[in-house]
DSSP file (Angstrom, degrees, kcal/mol; ACC not computed):
  #  RESIDUE AA STRUCTURE BP1 BP2  ACC     N-H-->O    O-->H-N    N-H-->O    O-->H-N    TCO  KAPPA ALPHA  PHI   PSI    X-CA   Y-CA   Z-CA
    1    1 A F     >        0   0    0      0, 0.0     4,-2.5     0, 0.0     5,-0.2   0.000 360.0 360.0 360.0 -43.4   22.0    1.9    1.9
    2    2 A M  H  >  +     0   0    0      1,-0.2     4,-2.5     2,-0.2     5,-0.2   0.909 360.0  48.7 -66.0 -41.7   19.1    4.2    2.8
    3    3 A S  H  > S+     0   0    0      2,-0.2     4,-2.2     1,-0.2    -1,-0.2   0.878 112.0  50.2 -66.5 -35.3   17.1    1.5    4.5
    4    4 A T  H  > S+     0   0    0      2,-0.2     4,-2.3     1,-0.2    -2,-0.2   0.918 111.4  48.0 -66.1 -44.0   20.2    0.4    6.5
    5    5 A A  H  X S+     0   0    0     -4,-2.5     4,-2.0     2,-0.2    -2,-0.2   0.899 111.0  51.2 -63.9 -40.0   20.8    4.0    7.6
    6    6 A M  H  <>S+     0   0    0     -4,-2.5     5,-2.4     1,-0.2     4,-0.3   0.913 111.1  48.7 -63.5 -41.5   17.2    4.4    8.6
    7    7 A G  H ><5S+     0   0    0     -4,-2.2     3,-1.0     1,-0.2    -2,-0.2   0.894 109.9  51.0 -64.0 -39.9   17.3    1.3   10.6
    8    8 A F  H 3<5S+     0   0    0     -4,-2.3    -1,-0.2     1,-0.2    -2,-0.2   0.862 112.0  46.5 -65.7 -35.8   20.5    2.3   12.4
    9    9 A M  T 3<5S-     0   0    0     -4,-2.0    -1,-0.2    -5,-0.2    -2,-0.2   0.396 110.8-123.2 -87.5   3.5   19.0    5.7   13.3
   10   10 A H  T <>5 +     0   0    0     -3,-1.0     4,-2.0    -4,-0.3    -3,-0.2   0.793  60.2 148.8  61.3  30.7   15.8    4.0   14.5
   11   11 A V  H  >< +     0   0    0     -5,-2.4     4,-2.6     2,-0.2     5,-0.3   0.932  67.0  50.6 -63.0 -47.4   13.6    6.0   12.1
   12   12 A P  H  > S+     0   0    0      0, 0.0     4,-2.5     0, 0.0    -1,-0.2   0.914 111.6  47.9 -59.6 -40.8   11.0    3.4   11.6
   13   13 A Q  H  > S+     0   0    0      2,-0.2     4,-2.3     1,-0.2    -2,-0.2   0.891 112.6  49.1 -66.9 -37.7   10.5    2.8   15.3
   14   14 A N  H  X S+     0   0    0     -4,-2.0     4,-2.2     2,-0.2    -1,-0.2   0.910 113.4  45.7 -67.2 -42.4   10.3    6.6   15.9
   15   15 A I  H  X S+     0   0    0     -4,-2.6     4,-2.5     2,-0.2     5,-0.2   0.913 112.9  51.0 -66.5 -42.1    7.7    7.1   13.1
   16   16 A S  H  X S+     0   0    0     -4,-2.5     4,-2.4    -5,-0.3    -2,-0.2   0.914 111.0  48.1 -62.1 -42.3    5.7    4.1   14.3
   17   17 A A  H  X S+     0   0    0     -4,-2.3     4,-1.5     2,-0.2    -1,-0.2   0.886 111.0  51.2 -65.9 -38.0    5.7    5.4   17.9
   18   18 A A  H  < S+     0   0    0     -4,-2.2     4,-0.5     2,-0.2    -2,-0.2   0.909 112.6  45.3 -65.9 -41.2    4.6    8.9   16.7
   19   19 A I  H >< S+     0   0    0     -4,-2.5     3,-1.3     1,-0.2     5,-0.4   0.895 111.0  52.6 -70.0 -39.7    1.7    7.5   14.7
   20   20 A S  H >< S+     0   0    0     -4,-2.4     3,-1.2     1,-0.3    -1,-0.2   0.801 101.3  62.1 -67.6 -25.9    0.7    5.2   17.5
   21   21 A M  T 3< S+     0   0    0     -4,-1.5    -1,-0.3     1,-0.2    -2,-0.2   0.685  87.9  72.1 -70.0 -17.2    0.6    8.2   19.8
   22   22 A L  T <  S-     0   0    0     -3,-1.3    -1,-0.2    -4,-0.5    -2,-0.2   0.661  97.5-139.7 -71.9 -14.0   -2.2    9.7   17.6
   23   23 A D    <   +     0   0    0     -3,-1.2     2,-0.2    -4,-0.3    -3,-0.1   0.952  33.4 180.0  54.3  57.1   -4.5    7.0   19.0
   24   24 A L        -     0   0    0     -5,-0.4    -1,-0.1    -4,-0.1    -2,-0.0  -0.553  29.4-115.1 -86.9 150.6   -6.3    6.3   15.7
   25   25 A S     >  -     0   0    0     -2,-0.2     4,-2.4     1,-0.1     5,-0.2  -0.426  37.3-103.1 -73.6 161.8   -9.0    3.8   15.3
   26   26 A P  H  > S+     0   0    0      0, 0.0     4,-2.0     0, 0.0     5,-0.1   0.882 122.9  48.2 -55.7 -40.0   -8.2    0.8   13.0
   27   27 A Y  H  > S+     0   0    0      2,-0.2     4,-2.1     1,-0.2     5,-0.1   0.853 109.5  52.0 -72.7 -33.5  -10.1    2.3   10.1
   28   28 A Q  H  > S+     0   0    0      2,-0.2     4,-2.5     1,-0.2    -1,-0.2   0.897 109.0  51.9 -64.9 -39.6   -8.5    5.7   10.5
   29   29 A L  H  X S+     0   0    0     -4,-2.4     4,-2.7     2,-0.2    -2,-0.2   0.925 109.2  49.0 -62.4 -44.0   -5.1    4.0   10.4
   30   30 A I  H  X S+     0   0    0     -4,-2.0     4,-2.6     2,-0.2    -1,-0.2   0.906 110.7  50.9 -63.8 -40.5   -6.0    2.2    7.2
   31   31 A L  H  X S+     0   0    0     -4,-2.1     4,-2.2     2,-0.2    -1,-0.2   0.920 112.1  46.3 -61.8 -44.0   -7.2    5.5    5.6
   32   32 A I  H  X S+     0   0    0     -4,-2.5     4,-2.6     2,-0.2    -2,-0.2   0.903 113.4  49.4 -66.4 -40.8   -3.9    7.2    6.6
   33   33 A L  H  X S+     0   0    0     -4,-2.7     4,-2.7     2,-0.2     5,-0.2   0.891 108.9  53.2 -66.4 -37.3   -1.9    4.2    5.3
   34   34 A T  H  X S+     0   0    0     -4,-2.6     4,-2.1     2,-0.2    -2,-0.2   0.947 112.8  42.8 -60.5 -48.3   -3.8    4.2    2.0
   35   35 A L  H  X S+     0   0    0     -4,-2.2     4,-2.4     1,-0.2     5,-0.2   0.898 113.0  54.4 -64.1 -39.5   -3.1    7.9    1.5
   36   36 A F  H  X S+     0   0    0     -4,-2.6     4,-2.6     1,-0.2    -2,-0.2   0.915 110.7  44.7 -60.4 -45.5    0.6    7.3    2.6
   37   37 A Y  H  X S+     0   0    0     -4,-2.7     4,-2.3     2,-0.2    -1,-0.2   0.854 111.2  52.9 -71.6 -34.3    1.1    4.6    0.0
   38   38 A I  H  X S+     0   0    0     -4,-2.1     4,-0.6    -5,-0.2    -2,-0.2   0.938 114.3  42.3 -65.7 -45.0   -0.6    6.6   -2.8
   39   39 A V  H >< S+     0   0    0     -4,-2.4     3,-1.0     1,-0.2     4,-0.4   0.914 114.2  51.6 -66.3 -42.2    1.7    9.6   -2.1
   40   40 A L  H >X S+     0   0    0     -4,-2.6     4,-1.8     1,-0.3     3,-1.5   0.875 104.9  57.4 -61.9 -36.7    4.7    7.3   -1.7
   41   41 A G  H 3< S+     0   0    0     -4,-2.3    -1,-0.3     1,-0.3    -2,-0.2   0.669  92.4  69.4 -70.5 -14.6    3.9    5.6   -5.0
   42   42 A M  T << S+     0   0    0     -3,-1.0    46,-0.6    -4,-0.6    -1,-0.3   0.694 116.6  22.1 -71.7 -16.1    4.1    9.0   -6.8
   43   43 A F  T <4 S+     0   0    0     -3,-1.5     2,-0.3    -4,-0.4    -2,-0.2   0.596 120.1  48.8-126.4 -17.9    7.8    9.0   -6.2
   44   44 A L  S  < S-     0   0    0     -4,-1.8     2,-0.2    38,-0.0    -1,-0.1  -0.862  70.5-120.1-127.2 159.0    9.0    5.4   -5.6
   45   45 A E     >  -     0   0    0     -2,-0.3     4,-2.2    44,-0.1     5,-0.2  -0.459  43.4 -92.2 -90.1 171.6    8.6    2.0   -7.3
   46   46 A G  H  > S+     0   0    0      1,-0.2     4,-2.3     2,-0.2     5,-0.2   0.848 119.0  47.4 -56.7 -48.3    7.1   -1.0   -5.6
   47   47 A V  H  > S+     0   0    0      1,-0.2     4,-2.6     2,-0.2    -1,-0.2   0.914 113.8  48.6 -66.4 -40.6   10.1   -2.8   -4.1
   48   48 A S  H  > S+     0   0    0      1,-0.2     4,-2.6     2,-0.2     5,-0.3   0.904 110.0  53.1 -63.7 -40.2   11.5    0.5   -2.6
   49   49 A M  H  X S+     0   0    0     -4,-2.2     4,-2.2     2,-0.2     5,-0.3   0.928 111.7  45.4 -59.4 -45.3    8.1    1.3   -1.2
   50   50 A T  H  X S+     0   0    0     -4,-2.3     4,-2.3     2,-0.2    -2,-0.2   0.940 114.7  46.0 -65.0 -48.7    7.9   -2.1    0.5
   51   51 A V  H  < S+     0   0    0     -4,-2.6    -1,-0.2     1,-0.2    -2,-0.2   0.883 118.4  42.5 -64.0 -39.2   11.5   -2.0    1.9
   52   52 A M  H  < S+     0   0    0     -4,-2.6    -1,-0.2    -5,-0.2    -2,-0.2   0.832 123.4  33.7 -78.1 -32.5   11.2    1.5    3.2
   53   53 A S  H >X S+     0   0    0     -4,-2.2     4,-2.8    -5,-0.3     3,-1.1   0.751  96.1  77.7 -99.9 -24.6    7.7    1.3    4.6
   54   54 A L  H 3X S+     0   0    0     -4,-2.3     4,-2.2    -5,-0.3    -1,-0.1   0.868  91.9  54.4 -60.9 -38.7    7.2   -2.2    6.0
   55   55 A P  H 34 S+     0   0    0      0, 0.0    -1,-0.3     0, 0.0    -2,-0.1   0.794 116.8  40.8 -64.1 -23.3    9.3   -1.6    9.2
   56   56 A I  H <> S+     0   0    0     -3,-1.1     4,-0.7    -4,-0.2    -2,-0.2   0.895 121.6  37.1 -85.8 -45.3    7.0    1.4    9.9
   57   57 A T  H  X S+     0   0    0     -4,-2.8     4,-2.6     1,-0.2     5,-0.2   0.842 104.0  64.2 -84.3 -35.2    3.6    0.0    8.9
   58   58 A L  H  X S+     0   0    0     -4,-2.2     4,-2.6    -5,-0.3     5,-0.2   0.924 103.5  47.7 -61.8 -45.6    3.7   -3.6   10.1
   59   59 A P  H  > S+     0   0    0      0, 0.0     4,-2.2     0, 0.0    -1,-0.2   0.895 113.1  50.1 -61.2 -36.0    4.0   -2.9   13.8
   60   60 A L  H  X S+     0   0    0     -4,-0.7     4,-1.7     2,-0.2    -2,-0.2   0.919 111.4  47.8 -65.2 -43.3    1.2   -0.4   13.5
   61   61 A I  H  X>S+     0   0    0     -4,-2.6     5,-2.1     1,-0.2     4,-0.5   0.922 113.0  47.6 -64.4 -45.1   -1.0   -2.9   11.7
   62   62 A L  H ><5S+     0   0    0     -4,-2.6     3,-1.0     1,-0.2    -1,-0.2   0.893 111.0  51.4 -64.8 -39.0   -0.3   -5.6   14.2
   63   63 A A  H 3<5S+     0   0    0     -4,-2.2    -1,-0.2     1,-0.2    -2,-0.2   0.813 106.1  55.6 -66.7 -29.1   -1.0   -3.3   17.1
   64   64 A A  H 3<5S-     0   0    0     -4,-1.7    -1,-0.2    -5,-0.1    -2,-0.2   0.565 120.7-110.1 -79.3  -8.3   -4.3   -2.3   15.5
   65   65 A G  T <<5 +     0   0    0     -3,-1.0     2,-0.2    -4,-0.5    -3,-0.2   0.630  66.8 145.6  91.7  15.6   -5.3   -6.0   15.5
   66   66 A F      < -     0   0    0     -5,-2.1    -1,-0.3     1,-0.1    -2,-0.1  -0.566  54.3-107.5 -83.9 150.8   -5.2   -6.6   11.7
   67   67 A D     >  -     0   0    0     -2,-0.2     4,-2.2     1,-0.1     5,-0.2  -0.568  18.9-134.8 -75.1 136.2   -4.1  -10.0   10.4
   68   68 A P  H  > S+     0   0    0      0, 0.0     4,-2.0     0, 0.0    -1,-0.1   0.836 106.7  54.1 -62.7 -32.9   -0.6  -10.0    8.8
   69   69 A I  H  > S+     0   0    0      2,-0.2     4,-1.8     1,-0.2     5,-0.2   0.924 108.8  49.1 -66.5 -43.3   -1.9  -12.1    5.8
   70   70 A W  H  > S+     0   0    0      1,-0.2     4,-2.5     2,-0.2    -1,-0.2   0.920 109.5  51.8 -59.1 -43.4   -4.6   -9.4    5.3
   71   71 A F  H  X S+     0   0    0     -4,-2.2     4,-2.9     1,-0.2    -1,-0.2   0.860 104.3  57.4 -64.9 -34.7   -2.0   -6.7    5.4
   72   72 A G  H  X S+     0   0    0     -4,-2.0     4,-2.1     2,-0.2    -1,-0.2   0.926 109.9  43.7 -59.6 -44.6    0.1   -8.5    2.8
   73   73 A I  H  X S+     0   0    0     -4,-1.8     4,-2.3     2,-0.2    -2,-0.2   0.910 113.3  51.8 -67.0 -42.2   -2.8   -8.4    0.4
   74   74 A F  H  X S+     0   0    0     -4,-2.5     4,-2.4     1,-0.2    -2,-0.2   0.918 110.0  49.8 -57.2 -45.2   -3.5   -4.8    1.3
   75   75 A L  H  X S+     0   0    0     -4,-2.9     4,-2.4     2,-0.2    -1,-0.2   0.890 108.5  51.9 -65.2 -40.2    0.1   -3.9    0.7
   76   76 A I  H  X S+     0   0    0     -4,-2.1     4,-2.4     2,-0.2    -1,-0.2   0.921 110.6  48.6 -61.8 -43.5    0.1   -5.6   -2.7
   77   77 A L  H  X S+     0   0    0     -4,-2.3     4,-2.3     1,-0.2    -2,-0.2   0.907 111.3  50.5 -62.1 -41.2   -3.0   -3.6   -3.7
   78   78 A M  H  X S+     0   0    0     -4,-2.4     4,-2.1     2,-0.2    -2,-0.2   0.903 110.5  48.6 -65.1 -39.8   -1.4   -0.4   -2.6
   79   79 A I  H  X S+     0   0    0     -4,-2.4     4,-1.4     2,-0.2    -1,-0.2   0.901 111.5  49.5 -67.3 -40.3    1.7   -1.1   -4.5
   80   80 A E  H  < S+     0   0    0     -4,-2.4     4,-0.4     1,-0.2    -2,-0.2   0.877 110.0  51.3 -66.5 -36.8   -0.3   -1.9   -7.7
   81   81 A M  H >< S+     0   0    0     -4,-2.3     3,-1.2     1,-0.2    -1,-0.2   0.900 108.4  52.6 -63.5 -39.4   -2.3    1.3   -7.2
   82   82 A A  H >< S+     0   0    0     -4,-2.1     3,-1.5     1,-0.3    -1,-0.2   0.807  97.7  65.8 -66.8 -28.7    1.0    3.2   -6.9
   83   83 A Q  T 3< S+     0   0    0     -4,-1.4     8,-1.4     1,-0.3     9,-0.9   0.654 107.3  41.0 -69.8 -13.7    2.2    1.7  -10.2
   84   84 A I  T <  S+     0   0    0     -3,-1.2    -1,-0.3    -4,-0.4    -2,-0.2   0.113  91.9 105.4-117.3  20.3   -0.5    3.6  -12.0
   85   85 A T  S <> S-     0   0    0     -3,-1.5     4,-1.2   -44,-0.2     3,-0.4  -0.897  73.2 -99.1-102.3 119.9   -0.2    6.9  -10.1
   86   86 A P  T  4 S+     0   0    0      0, 0.0    -2,-0.1     0, 0.0   -43,-0.0  -0.330  91.7  32.9 -66.2 157.2    1.6    9.7  -11.9
   87   87 A P  T  4 S+     0   0    0      0, 0.0   -44,-0.1     0, 0.0   -45,-0.1  -0.999 134.6  16.7 -90.3 -12.2    4.3   11.0  -12.2
   88   88 A V  T  4 S+     0   0    0    -46,-0.6     2,-0.5    -3,-0.4   -46,-0.1   0.395  77.9 140.7-103.7   3.7    6.4    7.9  -11.5
   89   89 A G    >X  -     0   0    0     -4,-1.2     4,-1.1     1,-0.2     3,-1.0  -0.258  37.3-161.4 -51.9 101.2    3.8    5.2  -12.1
   90   90 A F  H 3> S+     0   0    0     -2,-0.5     4,-1.9     1,-0.3     3,-0.2   0.833  84.9  59.0 -61.3 -35.7    6.0    2.7  -14.0
   91   91 A N  H 3> S+     0   0    0     -8,-1.4     4,-2.4     1,-0.2    -1,-0.3   0.835 100.2  58.7 -64.0 -29.5    3.1    0.8  -15.5
   92   92 A L  H <> S+     0   0    0     -3,-1.0     4,-2.0    -9,-0.9    -1,-0.2   0.905 107.4  46.0 -63.7 -40.6    1.9    4.0  -17.2
   93   93 A F  H  X S+     0   0    0     -4,-1.1     4,-2.2     2,-0.2    -2,-0.2   0.840 110.2  53.4 -72.2 -32.5    5.3    4.3  -19.0
   94   94 A I  H  X S+     0   0    0     -4,-1.9     4,-2.1     2,-0.2    -2,-0.2   0.936 110.8  46.9 -64.5 -46.3    5.2    0.6  -20.0
   95   95 A L  H  X S+     0   0    0     -4,-2.4     4,-2.7     1,-0.2     6,-0.3   0.884 110.1  53.3 -63.2 -38.2    1.8    1.2  -21.5
   96   96 A Q  H  X S+     0   0    0     -4,-2.0     4,-2.3     1,-0.2     5,-0.3   0.914 109.5  48.4 -63.1 -42.0    3.0    4.3  -23.3
   97   97 A G  H  < S+     0   0    0     -4,-2.2    -1,-0.2     1,-0.2    -2,-0.2   0.872 115.4  44.9 -65.6 -36.0    5.9    2.3  -24.8
   98   98 A L  H  < S+     0   0    0     -4,-2.1    -2,-0.2     1,-0.2    -1,-0.2   0.883 125.3  29.5 -75.0 -37.9    3.6   -0.5  -25.9
   99   99 A T  H  < S-     0   0    0     -4,-2.7    -2,-0.2    -5,-0.2    -3,-0.2   0.644  89.7-137.4 -98.6 -16.4    0.8    1.7  -27.3
  100  100 A R     <  +     0   0    0     -4,-2.3     2,-0.1    -5,-0.3    -3,-0.1   0.746  57.6 140.1  60.1  24.6    2.7    4.8  -28.4
  101  101 A S        -     0   0    0     -6,-0.3    -1,-0.2    -5,-0.3    -2,-0.1  -0.455  61.8 -87.1 -88.2 167.3   -0.1    6.9  -27.0
  102  102 A S     >  -     0   0    0     -2,-0.1     4,-1.9     1,-0.1     5,-0.2  -0.420  31.2-122.8 -72.6 152.7    0.4   10.1  -25.1
  103  103 A I  H  > S+     0   0    0      1,-0.2     4,-2.5     2,-0.2     5,-0.2   0.842 112.0  58.8 -65.5 -32.1    1.0    9.8  -21.4
  104  104 A T  H  > S+     0   0    0      2,-0.2     4,-2.3     1,-0.2    -1,-0.2   0.923 106.0  47.6 -62.4 -43.7   -2.0   12.0  -20.7
  105  105 A R  H  > S+     0   0    0      1,-0.2     4,-2.1     2,-0.2    -2,-0.2   0.906 112.6  49.1 -63.2 -41.1   -4.3    9.6  -22.6
  106  106 A I  H  X S+     0   0    0     -4,-1.9     4,-1.4     2,-0.2    -2,-0.2   0.891 109.9  51.2 -67.9 -38.8   -2.9    6.6  -20.7
  107  107 A I  H  X S+     0   0    0     -4,-2.5     4,-0.9     1,-0.2     3,-0.4   0.936 111.5  47.7 -63.5 -44.9   -3.3    8.4  -17.3
  108  108 A K  H >< S+     0   0    0     -4,-2.3     3,-0.5     1,-0.2    -1,-0.2   0.876 111.6  50.6 -63.2 -37.2   -7.0    9.2  -18.2
  109  109 A A  H 3< S+     0   0    0     -4,-2.1     4,-0.4     1,-0.2    -1,-0.2   0.745 107.7  54.2 -73.0 -22.3   -7.6    5.6  -19.2
  110  110 A S  H 3X S+     0   0    0     -4,-1.4     4,-2.2    -3,-0.4     3,-0.3   0.639  84.6  85.5 -86.7 -13.3   -6.1    4.3  -16.0
  111  111 A V  H <X S+     0   0    0     -4,-0.9     4,-2.4    -3,-0.5     5,-0.2   0.903  87.0  51.5 -57.3 -45.5   -8.4    6.3  -13.7
  112  112 A P  H  > S+     0   0    0      0, 0.0     4,-2.1     0, 0.0    -1,-0.2   0.887 111.0  49.0 -60.2 -35.5  -11.2    3.7  -13.7
  113  113 A F  H  > S+     0   0    0     -4,-0.4     4,-2.0    -3,-0.3    -2,-0.2   0.876 109.7  51.5 -70.5 -36.2   -8.8    1.0  -12.8
  114  114 A F  H  X S+     0   0    0     -4,-2.2     4,-1.9     2,-0.2    -1,-0.2   0.915 111.2  48.0 -62.9 -42.9   -7.4    3.1  -10.0
  115  115 A L  H  X S+     0   0    0     -4,-2.4     4,-2.2     2,-0.2    -2,-0.2   0.869 109.3  53.1 -66.2 -37.8  -10.9    3.7   -8.7
  116  116 A L  H  X S+     0   0    0     -4,-2.1     4,-2.2     2,-0.2    -1,-0.2   0.878 108.2  50.3 -66.3 -36.0  -11.7    0.0   -8.9
  117  117 A M  H  X S+     0   0    0     -4,-2.0     4,-2.4     2,-0.2    -2,-0.2   0.871 107.7  53.7 -68.6 -35.1   -8.6   -0.8   -6.8
  118  118 A C  H  X S+     0   0    0     -4,-1.9     4,-2.3     2,-0.2    -2,-0.2   0.917 109.2  49.1 -60.4 -42.5   -9.8    1.8   -4.3
  119  119 A L  H  X S+     0   0    0     -4,-2.2     4,-2.7     2,-0.2    -2,-0.2   0.912 109.3  52.2 -61.4 -42.9  -13.1   -0.1   -4.1
  120  120 A G  H  X S+     0   0    0     -4,-2.2     4,-2.5     2,-0.2     5,-0.2   0.903 109.4  49.4 -59.6 -42.5  -11.3   -3.4   -3.7
  121  121 A V  H  X S+     0   0    0     -4,-2.4     4,-1.6     1,-0.2    -1,-0.2   0.911 110.9  50.0 -64.2 -41.5   -9.3   -1.9   -0.8
  122  122 A A  H  X S+     0   0    0     -4,-2.3     4,-2.5     1,-0.2     5,-0.2   0.918 110.9  50.2 -62.1 -42.9  -12.5   -0.7    0.8
  123  123 A L  H  X S+     0   0    0     -4,-2.7     4,-2.9     1,-0.2    -2,-0.2   0.925 111.9  45.4 -63.4 -44.5  -14.1   -4.1    0.4
  124  124 A I  H  < S+     0   0    0     -4,-2.5    -1,-0.2     1,-0.2    -2,-0.2   0.753 113.2  52.6 -73.8 -20.3  -11.3   -6.0    2.0
  125  125 A T  H  < S+     0   0    0     -4,-1.6    -2,-0.2    -5,-0.2    -1,-0.2   0.903 115.1  39.0 -76.2 -42.3  -11.0   -3.5    4.8
  126  126 A I  H  < S+     0   0    0     -4,-2.5    -2,-0.2     1,-0.3    -3,-0.2   0.911 132.1  27.2 -71.7 -43.0  -14.7   -3.7    5.6
  127  127 A W    ><  +     0   0    0     -4,-2.9     3,-1.9    -5,-0.2     4,-0.3  -0.740  65.0 173.0-121.1  81.3  -14.9   -7.5    5.1
  128  128 A P  T >> S+     0   0    0      0, 0.0     4,-2.2     0, 0.0     3,-1.0   0.684  70.4  80.7 -61.6 -16.4  -11.4   -9.0    5.8
  129  129 A E  H 3> S+     0   0    0      1,-0.3     4,-1.6     2,-0.2     5,-0.1   0.773  78.5  69.9 -63.5 -22.3  -12.9  -12.5    5.4
  130  130 A I  H <4 S+     0   0    0     -3,-1.9     4,-0.3    -7,-0.2    -1,-0.3   0.919 110.6  31.2 -57.9 -42.4  -12.7  -12.0    1.6
  131  131 A V  H <4 S+     0   0    0     -3,-1.0     3,-0.3    -4,-0.3    -2,-0.2   0.845 123.6  46.7 -82.2 -37.1   -8.9  -12.2    2.0
  132  132 A L  H  X S+     0   0    0     -4,-2.2     4,-2.3     1,-0.2     5,-0.2   0.476  85.1  89.8 -91.6  -2.7   -8.8  -14.6    4.9
  133  133 A W  H  X S+     0   0    0     -4,-1.6     4,-2.1     2,-0.2    -1,-0.2   0.950  91.9  41.4 -61.3 -51.8  -11.3  -17.2    3.8
  134  134 A L  H  > S+     0   0    0     -4,-0.3     4,-2.6    -3,-0.3     5,-0.2   0.940 116.0  47.9 -66.6 -47.4   -8.9  -19.5    2.0
  135  135 A P  H  > S+     0   0    0      0, 0.0     4,-2.2     0, 0.0    -1,-0.2   0.911 113.6  49.2 -58.8 -38.4   -6.0  -19.3    4.6
  136  136 A N  H  <>S+     0   0    0     -4,-2.3     5,-1.7     1,-0.2     4,-0.4   0.884 111.7  49.3 -66.1 -36.9   -8.5  -20.0    7.3
  137  137 A L  H ><5S+     0   0    0     -4,-2.1     3,-0.6    -5,-0.2    -1,-0.2   0.906 112.7  47.0 -67.2 -41.2   -9.9  -22.9    5.4
  138  138 A L  H 3<5S+     0   0    0     -4,-2.6    -2,-0.2     1,-0.2    -1,-0.2   0.870 121.1  36.2 -68.9 -37.4   -6.4  -24.4    4.8
  139  139 A Y  T 3<5S-     0   0    0     -4,-2.2    -1,-0.2    -5,-0.2    -2,-0.2   0.229 104.9-123.8-105.0  13.9   -5.2  -24.0    8.4
  140  140 A N  T < 5       0   0    0     -3,-0.6    -3,-0.2    -4,-0.4    -4,-0.1   0.847 360.0 360.0  49.7  45.3   -8.6  -24.8   10.0
  141  141 A K      <       0   0    0     -5,-1.7    -1,-0.1    -6,-0.2    -4,-0.1   0.463 360.0 360.0 -85.5 360.0   -8.8  -21.6   12.0
């Protein structure tokens, strides 16, 4: 219901236009989107994040000249990072249920994995060929 209402009120288009008026470089846009998804992941689960944000972010990414396949991988990494971001990180609660450890211990144990995913996002942003090598090979681009 909420995504339908947002679409009817043209919220994604208005937010996209406001961000595009900031005249950001492509790397500044990725940095802002990374922070946006980390904050969004603190309150929503993955499917909701995708449904709510994709109409806003995809036009921005395409206008910045990024490949949509690359953005799909970027989005998956962002959603997985969000799944281990407190307070709503669902994977943290799953691990707590499996291990019967305290949530504080699980959050501390997940920090290295969060940092590794940040490194992965930085690597695919600097060298998008990491993500695009196989699709380009398959489609002879």
